[in-house]
Each structure stands twice: as C-alpha cells, then as structure tokens.
C-alpha positions in Angstrom: 25.4 70.1 84.3 23.7 73.1 83.4 21.2 74.5 85.9 17.7 74.5 85.3 14.6 75.5 87.4 13.7 72.4 89.4 10.7 70.8 87.9 8.2 69.5 90.2 4.9 68.9 88.6 3.7 65.7 87.2 3.5 67.4 83.3 6.4 69.1 83.6 8.3 65.7 84.6 7.1 63.4 82.3 8.0 66.3 79.3 11.5 66.7 80.5 12.3 63.0 80.9 10.3 62.4 77.5 12.4 64.6 75.7 15.8 62.9 77.1 14.0 59.2 76.5 13.7 60.5 73.0 17.0 61.6 72.0 18.6 59.2 73.7 16.4 56.3 71.4 17.4 58.3 68.3 21.0 57.1 69.4 20.4 54.2 70.0 17.7 53.4 66.9 20.5 53.6 64.2 22.4 50.8 66.0 19.4 48.1 64.8 20.1 48.8 61.7 22.3 45.5 60.5 25.7 47.0 59.6 25.1 50.4 59.6 27.5 51.0 62.7 30.9 49.6 63.3 31.1 48.1 67.1 33.0 51.3 68.2 30.6 53.7 66.5 27.5 51.6 69.0 29.7 51.9 72.0 30.0 56.1 71.1 26.2 56.1 70.8 25.2 53.9 73.8 27.6 56.5 75.4 25.8 59.5 74.0 22.3 58.0 75.2 23.3 57.2 78.6 24.8 61.1 79.2 21.3 62.2 77.6 19.6 60.3 80.5 22.0 60.9 83.4 21.8 64.8 82.7 17.9 64.3 82.8 18.0 62.3 86.1 20.3 64.8 87.5 18.6 67.9 86.8 15.2 66.1 87.7 16.5 64.6 90.9 13.9 62.5 93.0 13.1 59.0 92.0 14.9 59.5 88.6 18.1 60.6 89.9 18.2 57.5 92.9 17.5 55.1 90.0 21.0 56.8 88.3 22.6 56.2 91.7 21.5 52.7 91.9 23.0 52.2 88.4 25.9 53.5 89.8 27.3 51.1 92.8 27.5 48.4 90.2 30.8 49.8 88.4 31.9 47.8 85.6 30.1 44.9 86.4 26.6 45.4 84.5 27.7 48.7 82.5 31.2 49.6 80.0 33.3 51.2 82.7 32.8 54.9 80.7 29.1 54.6 81.2 28.8 53.5 84.4 31.1 56.3 85.2 28.7 58.9 84.1 26.2 57.7 86.5 28.7 57.9 89.4 28.7 61.6 88.8 25.4 62.0 90.0 26.7 60.7 93.5 28.8 63.9 93.9 27.7 66.4 90.8 23.7 67.0 91.6 22.9 70.6 90.8 22.1 72.5 94.4 19.6 74.3 95.0 19.3 77.6 95.3 19.4 80.3 98.3 15.6 80.9 98.3 14.7 77.4 98.6 17.0 76.8 101.4 15.6 79.8 103.2 12.3 78.2 102.4 12.8 75.1 103.3 13.8 76.4 106.9 11.1 78.6 107.4 8.8 75.7 106.6 10.6 73.7 109.1 11.2 76.3 112.0 10.1 79.7 110.9 13.6 80.5 110.6 16.4 81.1 108.7 19.4 78.9 109.2 21.4 81.7 110.4 19.4 82.6 113.1 19.1 78.7 113.7 22.9 78.0 113.7 25.8 80.0 115.0 27.2 79.2 111.7 25.7 77.7 108.4 27.7 77.3 105.2 25.2 78.2 102.8 27.5 75.9 99.6 26.5 72.3 100.2 29.6 69.6 100.7 27.5 67.3 99.0 24.0 67.1 96.8 22.0 64.3 96.1 18.7 63.0 94.9 16.1 63.9 98.2 18.8 66.9 99.2 22.2 68.3 100.2 24.0 68.5 103.1 25.8 71.6 104.8 28.5 72.3 107.4 27.2 74.2 110.3 27.8 74.8 114.3 25.1 74.6 116.8 25.1 77.7 119.5 26.8 75.3 121.7 29.7 75.2 119.0 29.8 71.8 117.9 30.3 70.8 114.7 27.1 69.8 112.5 26.0 68.3 109.2 22.9 69.8 108.1 20.8 67.8 105.3 18.2 69.8 104.1 15.6 68.5 102.4 14.8 70.0 97.8 11.3 72.2 98.6 8.5 70.1 97.0 10.8 67.0 96.1 7.9 64.6 97.9 5.8 66.0 95.3 8.0 65.1 92.6 8.8 61.4 93.5 5.2 60.9 93.4 4.6 62.5 90.0 7.3 60.3 88.8 5.4 57.2 90.3 2.5 58.5 88.0 4.7 58.2 85.1 5.1 54.8 85.3 5.2 54.1 81.8 8.6 56.6 81.4 10.1 54.7 84.3 9.8 51.2 82.3 10.7 52.8 79.0 13.7 54.5 81.2 14.8 50.8 82.2 14.1 49.3 78.9 16.6 51.4 77.0 19.3 50.6 79.8 18.7 47.0 80.0 16.4 45.9 76.8 15.9 42.1 78.3 15.1 43.4 82.0 11.6 41.7 83.0 8.6 43.3 84.3 9.9 45.3 87.5 6.4 46.3 89.1 7.1 45.0 92.2 10.6 46.6 92.2 8.8 50.1 91.4 6.3 49.1 94.3 9.4 48.8 96.7 11.2 52.0 95.6 8.0 54.0 95.8 7.8 52.6 99.5 11.4 53.6 100.4 11.9 56.8 98.7 8.2 58.3 100.6 10.2 56.7 103.9 13.3 59.1 102.5 11.3 61.8 102.3 10.9 62.4 106.1 13.9 63.1 108.0 12.2 62.5 111.1 12.0 58.5 110.2 15.6 58.8 109.3 16.2 60.1 112.6 14.9 57.1 114.3 16.9 54.4 112.2 20.2 56.5 112.8 19.5 56.3 116.5 18.4 52.7 116.5 21.2 51.5 114.7 23.6 53.6 116.7 22.1 52.4 120.2 21.8 48.4 118.6 25.4 48.6 116.8 27.8 50.3 119.4 28.4 47.4 121.6 29.1 44.3 119.7 30.9 46.6 116.5 32.8 49.9 118.1 34.6 50.2 114.9 31.1 51.4 113.0 30.8 54.8 113.6 26.7 56.1 113.7 26.3 60.3 113.5 24.2 61.4 116.3 21.2 63.3 115.9 20.5 66.6 117.4 16.3 66.6 117.6 16.0 70.2 118.6 17.7 71.0 115.0 16.1 68.7 112.8 12.5 68.0 111.3 10.4 66.6 108.3 12.8 68.3 106.0 16.2 69.1 107.9 18.1 66.6 109.7 20.9 67.9 111.8 23.9 65.5 112.6 27.1 65.3 114.5 29.9 66.1 112.0 32.1 62.9 111.2 35.3 62.9 109.5 37.0 60.5 107.2 38.6 59.4 103.6 36.5 58.9 100.6 35.9 55.1 99.0 38.8 55.8 96.4 41.4 57.4 99.0 41.0 54.7 101.1 41.9 52.1 98.4 45.3 54.1 99.9 45.5 52.5 103.0 47.5 49.1 103.4 46.5 46.1 102.5 45.9 44.9 106.0 44.1 48.1 106.9 41.9 47.2 103.4 41.2 43.9 104.9 40.1 44.6 108.1 37.7 47.4 106.7 36.4 44.5 104.3 35.9 42.2 107.3 34.3 44.7 109.5 31.5 45.6 106.5 30.8 42.0 106.3 30.4 41.1 109.5 28.2 43.7 110.4 26.6 43.3 107.0 25.4 39.7 108.6 24.8 41.2 112.0 22.4 43.7 110.4 20.9 40.9 108.3 20.3 37.5 110.4 20.4 39.5 114.1 18.8 42.6 113.5 17.0 41.8 110.2 17.2 44.9 109.1 20.0 46.8 106.5 21.0 49.6 105.4 20.1 49.6 101.8 21.9 52.6 100.3 25.1 51.3 99.6 26.5 54.2 97.3 30.0 56.3 98.0 28.9 59.1 99.3 27.1 57.6 102.4 30.4 56.2 103.8 33.6 57.4 105.2 36.3 55.0 105.8 39.6 55.6 108.4 42.2 53.0 109.1 40.2 51.1 111.7 36.7 52.2 111.4 33.6 53.0 108.7 31.5 56.0 109.2 27.7 55.4 107.9 26.4 58.7 107.1 22.9 58.3 105.6 20.1 56.3 106.8 17.5 57.6 104.7 16.7 54.2 102.9 16.6 51.3 105.7 14.8 47.5 104.9 13.6 45.3 107.5 12.8 41.5 107.0 10.3 39.3 109.2 12.0 36.2 110.6 10.3 33.5 107.9 12.0 35.9 105.1 15.3 35.6 106.8 14.6 31.7 107.1 13.6 31.1 103.5 16.7 32.9 102.6 19.0 30.8 105.1 17.3 27.9 103.1 18.0 29.1 99.7 21.9 29.4 100.7 21.6 26.1 102.1 20.6 24.9 99.1 22.9 26.1 96.7 25.6 24.9 99.5 24.2 21.2 99.3 23.2 22.1 95.6 19.5 20.2 96.6 17.8 21.4 93.6 14.4 20.4 95.2 14.9 22.9 97.8 16.5 25.7 95.9 13.4 25.2 93.3 11.0 25.3 96.3 12.7 28.6 97.6 13.2 30.2 94.4 8.7 29.7 93.8 8.2 31.1 97.1 10.1 34.1 96.3 8.4 34.7 93.2 12.0 34.0 91.3 10.3 31.6 88.8 6.9 30.2 87.7 5.5 26.5 88.6 5.4 25.9 85.0 9.0 26.2 84.2 10.6 22.8 83.5 12.7 21.4 86.1 15.6 21.6 83.6 15.5 25.3 84.1 16.2 25.0 88.0 19.3 22.6 87.5 21.0 24.9 85.3 20.4 28.0 87.4 21.4 26.3 90.4 24.5 25.2 88.5 25.1 28.4 87.6 24.5 29.7 91.0 27.0 27.2 92.5 29.5 28.3 90.6 29.1 31.8 91.5 28.9 31.1 95.0 31.5 28.1 95.5 34.2 30.7 96.5 32.3 32.4 99.3 31.7 29.0 100.8 35.0 28.3 102.0 37.0 27.7 105.2 39.6 30.3 105.4 40.1 33.7 104.3 39.6 34.8 100.1 39.8 37.3 97.9 36.8 37.4 95.5 37.7 36.1 91.9 39.1 38.0 89.1 36.0 37.5 87.0 32.7 39.2 86.5 30.0 37.0 88.1 27.9 39.2 86.1 29.2 37.5 82.4 27.9 34.1 83.5 24.6 35.5 84.8 24.5 37.1 81.2 25.4 33.9 79.8 22.8 32.3 81.1 20.4 34.8 80.8 20.5 34.9 76.9 19.0 31.6 76.7 15.6 32.2 78.6 13.6 35.0 77.7 12.6 37.5 80.7 9.8 39.7 79.3 6.9 39.8 81.1 7.9 37.7 83.8 7.4 38.9 86.9 10.4 40.8 89.1 11.1 38.9 92.4 9.6 39.7 95.7 10.5 43.5 96.6 12.7 42.8 99.7 15.2 41.7 96.7 15.4 45.1 95.2 17.1 46.6 98.6 18.7 43.4 99.9 20.4 43.3 96.2 21.1 46.8 95.8 22.6 46.5 99.4 25.0 43.1 98.6 26.1 44.9 95.0 27.4 47.7 97.2 29.3 45.2 99.5 30.5 43.7 97.1 31.8 46.3 94.8 33.6 47.8 98.0 35.6 44.6 98.7 36.5 44.0 95.5 37.6 47.5 94.9 40.0 47.2 98.6 40.8 43.4 96.5 40.8 42.3 100.2 41.1 38.9 101.7 38.5 38.0 104.1 36.7 35.4 106.1 33.2 34.4 104.4 32.0 31.8 106.5 32.6 32.7 110.3 29.9 35.3 110.6 27.4 33.8 108.2 27.7 30.6 110.2 26.8 32.6 113.5 23.9 34.2 111.9 22.4 31.3 110.6 22.8 29.6 114.5 20.5 32.1 115.8 17.6 30.1 113.6 18.8 26.9 114.5 15.9 24.7 116.9 
C-alpha cells in the first residue's frame, strides 16, 4: 500500500472513504446490467472493488480498518478466498507511522523520547494494526519487551468515523447487499473501539485475565504488563514468542488437536465462568507453541451479565431439544426476530440451526464438518427479506466474532476435539 498522510478530521476521512466507495460502486454497477458481463468478469470486478475499499481502510485505520479485520477472520466462509485474502493483508501490512509521530506519542505520554525511556527501542514495528503498532525494546533492567504505540489522533479519527454513519452503512451494504439494519452493531463497535483507544483499560484486562487463568489454564500464556512504562497511548508488555497461525498448521496433528481443545475449553471457561471473553480473534493476536497458546492483545474484551448467559444456555438447549416454543421466546428476547413473524419462520430457522449445531452436540471427539455452514445460512436468508430488520442485541457482535475466530482456527487445524464436556461443565454453574 502506498503511504499517505494520516487523515483524522471528519471531512477528510469522509472524502477519502467516499472517493473509494464511488470507485468501488462503479466497478460493481456494471454487474447490475443484465447480461453485460460474464461470471468471470463479474467476479473480477468484485475483486477490484474490494481492493479499492481495502486500500482505503488500511490508510485510514481506525473503525474502518477494524471492520476490514473483522471481515478477514471469515476466511472463505463468507467471502471468496481471493477477496478474503485481500482483507487478511490488513492484519499485517497496515502502513506504519512516521518517526515524528512516534516521538509525539512518547512526549505526550512520558515527556521523553522512547530512547530516553528504554535501554533499546527498535523504531521499525514488528506489527501494525488499526489503532497502534508494536515495537521491540529492552527495559533499563534488560528485560525484552513488546511496546504497543497508539497512532496519534486515532481516537479523534474513530469518533469521526462514527459521525459518518451513512458512509459506514454504505460500505457494509456494498460488501453485503442483503445486510439488515446494523445500528446496534455499530453502537457496540463504537463502545469497543473507544475502550481500545485507552491502553490503561487494556492493561487492566491483561492483568485480570492473567490472574484468573493461570491456575486453571497454565498453558494459556498472557503477557505481564510493566505499568511504569505504560500509559493511555503506550503499553509495555513482556515479550512472548511462538509461531503464527499459518506456521502452527505444520505442527503434528496430535499437537494441533491439543491446541484446538485448549482454545475451545478456554473460551468456554471465559464465557461461562468468568462471563468475559477475549473478543478480537484475528490471527495477529495469537502465537502458538506445541503445547501452549499466547494471547497478545486484550484491547477488545466483552463482558456479559448472568441473565444473558442463562438466556444463551436456554437458546442452545432449545436447539438441542428442538423446542420451537423456547427457541422463539429466546430469539425474540435477543432481538433476532419480530413478534409479528410467523411460527413457520421460527420452525424453519430452528430446523436449519439444528442441522448446523448437531455435529457439536455428540459425545466423543469430532472434526468440523467439511461443508461450509454459511452456504446453508445463505440458502435460508435468500428466502426472507432482511432489509430494514433490526440487528440483534449488541452483545452478539463480539460474541459471534469470537465464535467465528474459534471456528476458523479449529477448522484450519483440521482438529478433532471434544465439543461437549467443557460446555456442559459451564452450564452446570447455572443449575439451581
């Protein structure tokens, strides 16, 4: 991606995104002329449109890039593989900030340059993402550390992105033409990103997850935070090592099975017992060793109240028992459907979801089925009109995001795991 000056003001971001959306819309418009293009030409235009949008996301960072990263974890479940690969580039090839911007962040946070604070500080980042980038350094006492540095004015840029709601909705509509109303999801994304912009909050989450996980899950590694070298826009953590997800696929199948089980059981422990989850499952936030998983980033965390978890358990039980009455009541409570929807819609929906859920409801160890579950969902969605429907409760944005990240990792490892035991252990905590 070509480097451009970072734009944080509302009008500048609106104009930059608007330009990309216009170009993308032009690529897609010809598709709507019946018979104008072959299937191959239609596909090529979709790729061109997506490239235009992705480049804009990468340069603008903030909420726009976060949306792209969220899409990238779907791999080929939602988007064609070639298009999904373009989004994946956002996880590792975001344009880095300039030296003078790094200096400004440290001077505002510590009244010092990074070289005055650390024994060593490598100005070339090892990762660059939507809100900040990560550098390697050494503390004065010699410990090797990872230093996350926030982009200047990123909080302002994110605020301005949400002031341009029409552009965000247009972007979502271009990528997913049949998308329902997404106001509640945008509200949740706004809340989540506001928290991500304060590294002091992430520091607290890192410590809390680390304290609550180390006894039950010693193979889950969470970095130690160095508070005296951290602040609102700089976060200094223990440097941890491991393989990225792509390289972890080269582990033995037995090792991958154990890692998948660990990841799944830890997710259930966090959701049912702690009632909070690490909710940014993009691959860059994890490292893997043969017997352990490193969680690197706790900027995005979602908490849940007891009532939500109880209702979620009821939803899963209604699916297992094919109880359409309980299923309808729970879906209405969560905001998935409307009171005026016909019973037949709930019956058809339960039938579809039961088929999707069935492989994960059997005792023993099983792999994820080879079929793409999104294909079945698409078939159902095509029979109903989603336009204008409200999106479900905002809790589901990050919960579904976490579930999708879990699914794609286990699927990518082709792992065979026990889907039932840790789930039932979690449910037992809510039995009266």
